[in-house]
Biopython code that builds the backbone (N, CA, C, O; Angstrom):
import numpy as np
from Bio.PDB.StructureBuilder import StructureBuilder

atoms = [
    (1, "MET", "N", (6.131, 26.279, 13.721)),
    (1, "MET", "CA", (5.630, 24.920, 13.769)),
    (1, "MET", "C", (6.694, 23.944, 13.264)),
    (1, "MET", "O", (7.303, 24.164, 12.217)),
    (2, "LEU", "N", (6.900, 22.906, 13.992)),
    (2, "LEU", "CA", (7.865, 21.903, 13.570)),
    (2, "LEU", "C", (7.326, 21.093, 12.397)),
    (2, "LEU", "O", (6.111, 20.950, 12.264)),
    (3, "PRO", "N", (8.198, 20.559, 11.544)),
    (3, "PRO", "CA", (7.727, 19.778, 10.395)),
    (3, "PRO", "C", (6.866, 18.579, 10.803)),
    (3, "PRO", "O", (5.926, 18.228, 10.090)),
    (4, "LEU", "N", (7.171, 17.954, 11.925)),
    (4, "LEU", "CA", (6.380, 16.812, 12.370)),
    (4, "LEU", "C", (4.978, 17.236, 12.765)),
    (4, "LEU", "O", (4.024, 16.487, 12.549)),
    (5, "GLN", "N", (4.835, 18.418, 13.338)),
    (5, "GLN", "CA", (3.515, 18.923, 13.698)),
    (5, "GLN", "C", (2.687, 19.250, 12.459)),
    (5, "GLN", "O", (1.467, 19.088, 12.470)),
    (6, "ILE", "N", (3.331, 19.702, 11.405)),
    (6, "ILE", "CA", (2.633, 19.982, 10.150)),
    (6, "ILE", "C", (2.095, 18.688, 9.557)),
    (6, "ILE", "O", (0.943, 18.631, 9.128)),
    (7, "VAL", "N", (2.919, 17.656, 9.531)),
    (7, "VAL", "CA", (2.486, 16.353, 9.015)),
    (7, "VAL", "C", (1.367, 15.795, 9.883)),
    (7, "VAL", "O", (0.394, 15.252, 9.360)),
    (8, "ASP", "N", (1.488, 15.919, 11.192)),
    (8, "ASP", "CA", (0.472, 15.403, 12.100)),
    (8, "ASP", "C", (-0.862, 16.121, 11.909)),
    (8, "ASP", "O", (-1.912, 15.478, 11.891)),
    (9, "SER", "N", (-0.832, 17.424, 11.769)),
    (9, "SER", "CA", (-2.077, 18.164, 11.583)),
    (9, "SER", "C", (-2.726, 17.830, 10.241)),
    (9, "SER", "O", (-3.950, 17.875, 10.120)),
    (10, "PHE", "N", (-1.924, 17.498, 9.241)),
    (10, "PHE", "CA", (-2.465, 17.087, 7.946)),
    (10, "PHE", "C", (-3.087, 15.691, 8.028)),
    (10, "PHE", "O", (-4.168, 15.457, 7.487)),
    (11, "LEU", "N", (-2.406, 14.772, 8.703)),
    (11, "LEU", "CA", (-2.874, 13.386, 8.759)),
    (11, "LEU", "C", (-4.060, 13.181, 9.700)),
    (11, "LEU", "O", (-4.734, 12.154, 9.612)),
    (12, "LEU", "N", (-4.331, 14.119, 10.590)),
    (12, "LEU", "CA", (-5.468, 13.979, 11.492)),
    (12, "LEU", "C", (-6.797, 13.983, 10.738)),
    (12, "LEU", "O", (-7.799, 13.489, 11.256)),
    (13, "GLN", "N", (-6.819, 14.527, 9.538)),
    (13, "GLN", "CA", (-8.037, 14.582, 8.742)),
    (13, "GLN", "C", (-8.355, 13.248, 8.080)),
    (13, "GLN", "O", (-9.472, 13.061, 7.599)),
    (14, "TYR", "N", (-7.412, 12.323, 8.043)),
    (14, "TYR", "CA", (-7.561, 11.071, 7.312)),
    (14, "TYR", "C", (-7.369, 9.890, 8.250)),
    (14, "TYR", "O", (-6.773, 10.028, 9.318)),
    (15, "ASN", "N", (-7.878, 8.718, 7.845)),
    (15, "ASN", "CA", (-7.642, 7.527, 8.649)),
    (15, "ASN", "C", (-6.380, 6.810, 8.158)),
    (15, "ASN", "O", (-5.784, 7.203, 7.156)),
    (16, "VAL", "N", (-5.992, 5.784, 8.855)),
    (16, "VAL", "CA", (-4.750, 5.067, 8.554)),
    (16, "VAL", "C", (-4.819, 4.414, 7.171)),
    (16, "VAL", "O", (-3.826, 4.385, 6.444)),
    (17, "GLY", "N", (-5.982, 3.899, 6.817)),
    (17, "GLY", "CA", (-6.144, 3.247, 5.519)),
    (17, "GLY", "C", (-5.902, 4.194, 4.360)),
    (17, "GLY", "O", (-5.276, 3.820, 3.368)),
    (18, "GLN", "N", (-6.390, 5.409, 4.479)),
    (18, "GLN", "CA", (-6.176, 6.386, 3.418)),
    (18, "GLN", "C", (-4.705, 6.776, 3.309)),
    (18, "GLN", "O", (-4.196, 6.970, 2.205)),
    (19, "ALA", "N", (-4.027, 6.891, 4.431)),
    (19, "ALA", "CA", (-2.596, 7.210, 4.402)),
    (19, "ALA", "C", (-1.798, 6.054, 3.792)),
    (19, "ALA", "O", (-0.873, 6.287, 3.014)),
    (20, "LEU", "N", (-2.149, 4.804, 4.140)),
    (20, "LEU", "CA", (-1.469, 3.650, 3.561)),
    (20, "LEU", "C", (-1.728, 3.549, 2.060)),
    (20, "LEU", "O", (-0.830, 3.196, 1.296)),
    (21, "LEU", "N", (-2.940, 3.854, 1.644)),
    (21, "LEU", "CA", (-3.275, 3.813, 0.229)),
    (21, "LEU", "C", (-2.467, 4.850, -0.546)),
    (21, "LEU", "O", (-2.007, 4.574, -1.654)),
    (22, "LEU", "N", (-2.291, 6.034, 0.026)),
    (22, "LEU", "CA", (-1.485, 7.063, -0.619)),
    (22, "LEU", "C", (-0.030, 6.611, -0.760)),
    (22, "LEU", "O", (0.578, 6.790, -1.815)),
    (23, "VAL", "N", (0.522, 6.031, 0.295)),
    (23, "VAL", "CA", (1.907, 5.546, 0.244)),
    (23, "VAL", "C", (2.037, 4.396, -0.758)),
    (23, "VAL", "O", (3.045, 4.291, -1.457)),
    (24, "PHE", "N", (1.014, 3.530, -0.829)),
    (24, "PHE", "CA", (1.027, 2.427, -1.799)),
    (24, "PHE", "C", (1.057, 2.968, -3.226)),
    (24, "PHE", "O", (1.842, 2.497, -4.050)),
    (25, "ILE", "N", (0.216, 3.944, -3.521)),
    (25, "ILE", "CA", (0.162, 4.500, -4.877)),
    (25, "ILE", "C", (1.458, 5.220, -5.220)),
    (25, "ILE", "O", (1.979, 5.059, -6.323)),
    (26, "LEU", "N", (1.984, 6.013, -4.292)),
    (26, "LEU", "CA", (3.247, 6.715, -4.547)),
    (26, "LEU", "C", (4.399, 5.733, -4.742)),
    (26, "LEU", "O", (5.270, 5.955, -5.583)),
    (27, "GLY", "N", (4.404, 4.649, -3.965)),
    (27, "GLY", "CA", (5.443, 3.636, -4.124)),
    (27, "GLY", "C", (5.337, 2.915, -5.449)),
    (27, "GLY", "O", (6.350, 2.619, -6.082)),
    (28, "ALA", "N", (4.106, 2.628, -5.876)),
    (28, "ALA", "CA", (3.912, 1.944, -7.164)),
    (28, "ALA", "C", (4.349, 2.841, -8.315)),
    (28, "ALA", "O", (4.951, 2.370, -9.279)),
    (29, "VAL", "N", (4.049, 4.119, -8.217)),
    (29, "VAL", "CA", (4.494, 5.061, -9.243)),
    (29, "VAL", "C", (6.019, 5.146, -9.246)),
    (29, "VAL", "O", (6.625, 5.303, -10.306)),
    (30, "GLY", "N", (6.639, 5.047, -8.087)),
    (30, "GLY", "CA", (8.089, 5.077, -8.006)),
    (30, "GLY", "C", (8.754, 3.826, -8.557)),
    (30, "GLY", "O", (9.889, 3.885, -9.030)),
    (31, "VAL", "N", (8.058, 2.691, -8.503)),
    (31, "VAL", "CA", (8.615, 1.430, -8.992)),
    (31, "VAL", "C", (8.418, 1.282, -10.495)),
    (31, "VAL", "O", (9.216, 0.615, -11.153)),
    (32, "LEU", "N", (7.383, 1.883, -11.048)),
    (32, "LEU", "CA", (7.067, 1.711, -12.470)),
    (32, "LEU", "C", (8.202, 2.079, -13.421)),
    (32, "LEU", "O", (8.399, 1.357, -14.399)),
    (33, "PRO", "N", (8.962, 3.154, -13.202)),
    (33, "PRO", "CA", (10.051, 3.459, -14.146)),
    (33, "PRO", "C", (11.140, 2.389, -14.199)),
    (33, "PRO", "O", (11.900, 2.338, -15.166)),
    (34, "LEU", "N", (11.230, 1.546, -13.191)),
    (34, "LEU", "CA", (12.240, 0.489, -13.194)),
    (34, "LEU", "C", (11.888, -0.643, -14.147)),
    (34, "LEU", "O", (12.751, -1.447, -14.499)),
    (35, "LYS", "N", (10.619, -0.715, -14.572)),
    (35, "LYS", "CA", (10.111, -1.704, -15.528)),
    (35, "LYS", "C", (10.378, -3.132, -15.063)),
    (35, "LYS", "O", (10.699, -4.001, -15.874)),
    (36, "SER", "N", (10.249, -3.372, -13.783)),
    (36, "SER", "CA", (10.424, -4.701, -13.218)),
    (36, "SER", "C", (9.094, -5.159, -12.627)),
    (36, "SER", "O", (8.642, -4.635, -11.609)),
    (37, "ARG", "N", (8.473, -6.144, -13.279)),
    (37, "ARG", "CA", (7.191, -6.628, -12.797)),
    (37, "ARG", "C", (7.354, -7.384, -11.484)),
    (37, "ARG", "O", (6.450, -7.376, -10.648)),
    (38, "LYS", "N", (8.498, -8.037, -11.295)),
    (38, "LYS", "CA", (8.726, -8.764, -10.044)),
    (38, "LYS", "C", (8.854, -7.805, -8.864)),
    (38, "LYS", "O", (8.336, -8.086, -7.783)),
    (39, "LEU", "N", (9.525, -6.698, -9.054)),
    (39, "LEU", "CA", (9.646, -5.711, -7.989)),
    (39, "LEU", "C", (8.293, -5.078, -7.672)),
    (39, "LEU", "O", (7.970, -4.844, -6.507)),
    (40, "LEU", "N", (7.509, -4.804, -8.706)),
    (40, "LEU", "CA", (6.164, -4.275, -8.493)),
    (40, "LEU", "C", (5.295, -5.286, -7.748)),
    (40, "LEU", "O", (4.503, -4.910, -6.884)),
    (41, "SER", "N", (5.442, -6.561, -8.081)),
    (41, "SER", "CA", (4.641, -7.581, -7.402)),
    (41, "SER", "C", (5.031, -7.705, -5.935)),
    (41, "SER", "O", (4.161, -7.919, -5.090)),
    (42, "LEU", "N", (6.310, -7.576, -5.612)),
    (42, "LEU", "CA", (6.731, -7.604, -4.212)),
    (42, "LEU", "C", (6.169, -6.402, -3.451)),
    (42, "LEU", "O", (5.813, -6.511, -2.278)),
    (43, "HIS", "N", (6.095, -5.274, -4.119)),
    (43, "HIS", "CA", (5.493, -4.078, -3.526)),
    (43, "HIS", "C", (4.000, -4.324, -3.254)),
    (43, "HIS", "O", (3.490, -3.971, -2.190)),
    (44, "VAL", "N", (3.316, -4.924, -4.215)),
    (44, "VAL", "CA", (1.882, -5.205, -4.079)),
    (44, "VAL", "C", (1.646, -6.211, -2.955)),
    (44, "VAL", "O", (0.740, -6.025, -2.143)),
    (45, "ILE", "N", (2.441, -7.263, -2.897)),
    (45, "ILE", "CA", (2.293, -8.278, -1.843)),
    (45, "ILE", "C", (2.549, -7.659, -0.470)),
    (45, "ILE", "O", (1.804, -7.916, 0.475)),
    (46, "GLY", "N", (3.580, -6.859, -0.359)),
    (46, "GLY", "CA", (3.903, -6.230, 0.920)),
    (46, "GLY", "C", (2.787, -5.340, 1.427)),
    (46, "GLY", "O", (2.444, -5.385, 2.608)),
    (47, "PHE", "N", (2.220, -4.535, 0.550)),
    (47, "PHE", "CA", (1.131, -3.679, 0.991)),
    (47, "PHE", "C", (-0.157, -4.461, 1.203)),
    (47, "PHE", "O", (-0.989, -4.073, 2.024)),
    (48, "GLY", "N", (-0.332, -5.561, 0.468)),
    (48, "GLY", "CA", (-1.488, -6.412, 0.730)),
    (48, "GLY", "C", (-1.442, -6.977, 2.136)),
    (48, "GLY", "O", (-2.447, -6.974, 2.846)),
    (49, "VAL", "N", (-0.289, -7.458, 2.533)),
    (49, "VAL", "CA", (-0.127, -7.979, 3.893)),
    (49, "VAL", "C", (-0.289, -6.862, 4.921)),
    (49, "VAL", "O", (-0.873, -7.071, 5.985)),
    (50, "LEU", "N", (0.224, -5.689, 4.606)),
    (50, "LEU", "CA", (0.084, -4.550, 5.520)),
    (50, "LEU", "C", (-1.384, -4.167, 5.703)),
    (50, "LEU", "O", (-1.814, -3.877, 6.820)),
    (51, "PHE", "N", (-2.150, -4.165, 4.619)),
    (51, "PHE", "CA", (-3.577, -3.866, 4.737)),
    (51, "PHE", "C", (-4.305, -4.962, 5.520)),
    (51, "PHE", "O", (-5.251, -4.673, 6.252)),
    (52, "LEU", "N", (-3.874, -6.204, 5.371)),
    (52, "LEU", "CA", (-4.507, -7.293, 6.114)),
    (52, "LEU", "C", (-4.192, -7.224, 7.605)),
    (52, "LEU", "O", (-5.040, -7.560, 8.431)),
    (53, "LEU", "N", (-2.993, -6.796, 7.955)),
    (53, "LEU", "CA", (-2.567, -6.788, 9.353)),
    (53, "LEU", "C", (-2.946, -5.518, 10.106)),
    (53, "LEU", "O", (-2.805, -5.460, 11.327)),
    (54, "THR", "N", (-3.422, -4.506, 9.398)),
    (54, "THR", "CA", (-3.834, -3.269, 10.066)),
    (54, "THR", "C", (-5.089, -3.541, 10.895)),
    (54, "THR", "O", (-6.054, -4.103, 10.377)),
    (55, "PRO", "N", (-5.095, -3.159, 12.151)),
    (55, "PRO", "CA", (-6.267, -3.426, 13.004)),
    (55, "PRO", "C", (-7.543, -2.784, 12.449)),
    (55, "PRO", "O", (-7.528, -1.650, 11.972)),
    (56, "GLN", "N", (-8.633, -3.526, 12.522)),
    (56, "GLN", "CA", (-9.893, -3.045, 11.972)),
    (56, "GLN", "C", (-10.466, -1.869, 12.760)),
    (56, "GLN", "O", (-11.371, -1.189, 12.277)),
    (57, "SER", "N", (-9.960, -1.625, 13.943)),
    (57, "SER", "CA", (-10.419, -0.461, 14.701)),
    (57, "SER", "C", (-9.857, 0.842, 14.118)),
    (57, "SER", "O", (-10.373, 1.922, 14.403)),
    (58, "LEU", "N", (-8.797, 0.740, 13.299)),
    (58, "LEU", "CA", (-8.175, 1.933, 12.722)),
    (58, "LEU", "C", (-8.645, 2.240, 11.309)),
    (58, "LEU", "O", (-8.569, 3.387, 10.869)),
    (59, "VAL", "N", (-9.131, 1.224, 10.587)),
    (59, "VAL", "CA", (-9.514, 1.414, 9.185)),
    (59, "VAL", "C", (-10.879, 0.791, 8.922)),
    (59, "VAL", "O", (-11.280, -0.127, 9.636)),
    (60, "PRO", "N", (-11.604, 1.275, 7.905)),
    (60, "PRO", "CA", (-12.862, 0.633, 7.523)),
    (60, "PRO", "C", (-12.616, -0.765, 6.925)),
    (60, "PRO", "O", (-11.489, -1.108, 6.568)),
    (61, "THR", "N", (-13.665, -1.542, 6.825)),
    (61, "THR", "CA", (-13.555, -2.939, 6.389)),
    (61, "THR", "C", (-13.103, -3.066, 4.938)),
    (61, "THR", "O", (-12.454, -4.053, 4.590)),
    (62, "HIS", "N", (-13.423, -2.108, 4.088)),
    (62, "HIS", "CA", (-13.065, -2.269, 2.679)),
    (62, "HIS", "C", (-11.551, -2.285, 2.458)),
    (62, "HIS", "O", (-11.103, -2.759, 1.413)),
    (63, "TYR", "N", (-10.762, -1.795, 3.385)),
    (63, "TYR", "CA", (-9.310, -1.910, 3.250)),
    (63, "TYR", "C", (-8.838, -3.341, 3.495)),
    (63, "TYR", "O", (-7.797, -3.743, 2.977)),
    (64, "LEU", "N", (-9.584, -4.105, 4.272)),
    (64, "LEU", "CA", (-9.289, -5.527, 4.440)),
    (64, "LEU", "C", (-9.477, -6.256, 3.112)),
    (64, "LEU", "O", (-8.658, -7.092, 2.732)),
    (65, "PHE", "N", (-10.550, -5.936, 2.421)),
    (65, "PHE", "CA", (-10.797, -6.562, 1.120)),
    (65, "PHE", "C", (-9.758, -6.135, 0.086)),
    (65, "PHE", "O", (-9.377, -6.930, -0.773)),
    (66, "LEU", "N", (-9.304, -4.898, 0.163)),
    (66, "LEU", "CA", (-8.227, -4.451, -0.715)),
    (66, "LEU", "C", (-6.956, -5.247, -0.446)),
    (66, "LEU", "O", (-6.238, -5.609, -1.378)),
    (67, "GLY", "N", (-6.676, -5.519, 0.824)),
    (67, "GLY", "CA", (-5.516, -6.328, 1.170)),
    (67, "GLY", "C", (-5.616, -7.740, 0.617)),
    (67, "GLY", "O", (-4.621, -8.292, 0.146)),
    (68, "ILE", "N", (-6.809, -8.332, 0.669)),
    (68, "ILE", "CA", (-7.004, -9.685, 0.113)),
    (68, "ILE", "C", (-6.756, -9.673, -1.389)),
    (68, "ILE", "O", (-6.095, -10.569, -1.915)),
    (69, "VAL", "N", (-7.279, -8.668, -2.080)),
    (69, "VAL", "CA", (-7.086, -8.571, -3.530)),
    (69, "VAL", "C", (-5.612, -8.400, -3.864)),
    (69, "VAL", "O", (-5.116, -9.021, -4.804)),
    (70, "LEU", "N", (-4.912, -7.574, -3.113)),
    (70, "LEU", "CA", (-3.490, -7.352, -3.388)),
    (70, "LEU", "C", (-2.661, -8.595, -3.110)),
    (70, "LEU", "O", (-1.700, -8.871, -3.829)),
    (71, "VAL", "N", (-3.023, -9.356, -2.068)),
    (71, "VAL", "CA", (-2.274, -10.581, -1.759)),
    (71, "VAL", "C", (-2.504, -11.636, -2.834)),
    (71, "VAL", "O", (-1.612, -12.444, -3.094)),
    (72, "VAL", "N", (-3.660, -11.650, -3.457)),
    (72, "VAL", "CA", (-3.930, -12.601, -4.546)),
    (72, "VAL", "C", (-3.287, -12.117, -5.845)),
    (72, "VAL", "O", (-2.736, -12.920, -6.598)),
    (73, "LEU", "N", (-3.351, -10.828, -6.111)),
    (73, "LEU", "CA", (-2.819, -10.275, -7.355)),
    (73, "LEU", "C", (-1.289, -10.266, -7.393)),
    (73, "LEU", "O", (-0.699, -10.453, -8.457)),
    (74, "GLY", "N", (-0.649, -10.052, -6.259)),
    (74, "GLY", "CA", (0.808, -9.963, -6.199)),
    (74, "GLY", "C", (1.537, -11.205, -6.710)),
    (74, "GLY", "O", (2.423, -11.077, -7.555)),
    (75, "PRO", "N", (1.195, -12.399, -6.227)),
    (75, "PRO", "CA", (1.878, -13.586, -6.755)),
    (75, "PRO", "C", (1.619, -13.833, -8.242)),
    (75, "PRO", "O", (2.478, -14.370, -8.941)),
    (76, "LEU", "N", (0.442, -13.443, -8.724)),
    (76, "LEU", "CA", (0.181, -13.575, -10.163)),
    (76, "LEU", "C", (1.110, -12.680, -10.971)),
    (76, "LEU", "O", (1.607, -13.084, -12.022)),
    (77, "LEU", "N", (1.342, -11.479, -10.487)),
    (77, "LEU", "CA", (2.288, -10.596, -11.150)),
    (77, "LEU", "C", (3.713, -11.135, -11.069)),
    (77, "LEU", "O", (4.486, -11.010, -12.018)),
    (78, "TYR", "N", (4.051, -11.733, -9.935)),
    (78, "TYR", "CA", (5.409, -12.257, -9.755)),
    (78, "TYR", "C", (5.698, -13.399, -10.728)),
    (78, "TYR", "O", (6.771, -13.465, -11.327)),
    (79, "VAL", "N", (4.725, -14.294, -10.872)),
    (79, "VAL", "CA", (4.924, -15.459, -11.745)),
    (79, "VAL", "C", (5.023, -15.025, -13.207)),
    (79, "VAL", "O", (5.786, -15.613, -13.973)),
    (80, "THR", "N", (4.271, -14.017, -13.595)),
    (80, "THR", "CA", (4.296, -13.591, -14.990)),
    (80, "THR", "C", (5.427, -12.618, -15.307)),
    (80, "THR", "O", (5.630, -12.273, -16.471)),
    (81, "GLY", "N", (6.168, -12.169, -14.291)),
    (81, "GLY", "CA", (7.263, -11.229, -14.509)),
    (81, "GLY", "C", (8.489, -11.911, -15.088)),
    (81, "GLY", "O", (8.814, -13.044, -14.733)),
    (82, "LYS", "N", (9.163, -11.206, -15.983)),
    (82, "LYS", "CA", (10.369, -11.759, -16.615)),
    (82, "LYS", "C", (11.644, -11.340, -15.894)),
    (82, "LYS", "O", (12.627, -12.081, -15.883)),
    (83, "ARG", "N", (11.629, -10.148, -15.288)),
    (83, "ARG", "CA", (12.815, -9.686, -14.579)),
    (83, "ARG", "C", (12.440, -8.864, -13.399)),
    (83, "ARG", "O", (13.314, -8.386, -12.677)),
]
sb = StructureBuilder()
sb.init_structure("model")
sb.init_model(0)
sb.init_chain("A")
sb.init_seg("    ")
for serial, (resi, resn, name, xyz) in enumerate(atoms, 1):
    if name == "N":
        sb.init_residue(resn, " ", resi, " ")
    sb.init_atom(name, np.array(xyz, "f"), 0.0, 1.0, " ", f" {name:<3s}", serial, name[0])
structure = sb.get_structure()
């Protein structure tokens, strides 16, 4: 089995929103050791926009609300960040 087929067979069990949420959490964990609130806020804003732009036919509605929360929370983190 090719590596791409393994990933595809794993992802068929989940919807796009769940895969995006996993990538968001892994990315946030990867940014945390850098101790940069501005970089974390850019990550949050980017995924908020991504959740907002994902077609509703691919994900449940609650991911749209998660995107709205992230788009509102991201600029607040950016303004309060020191570096």
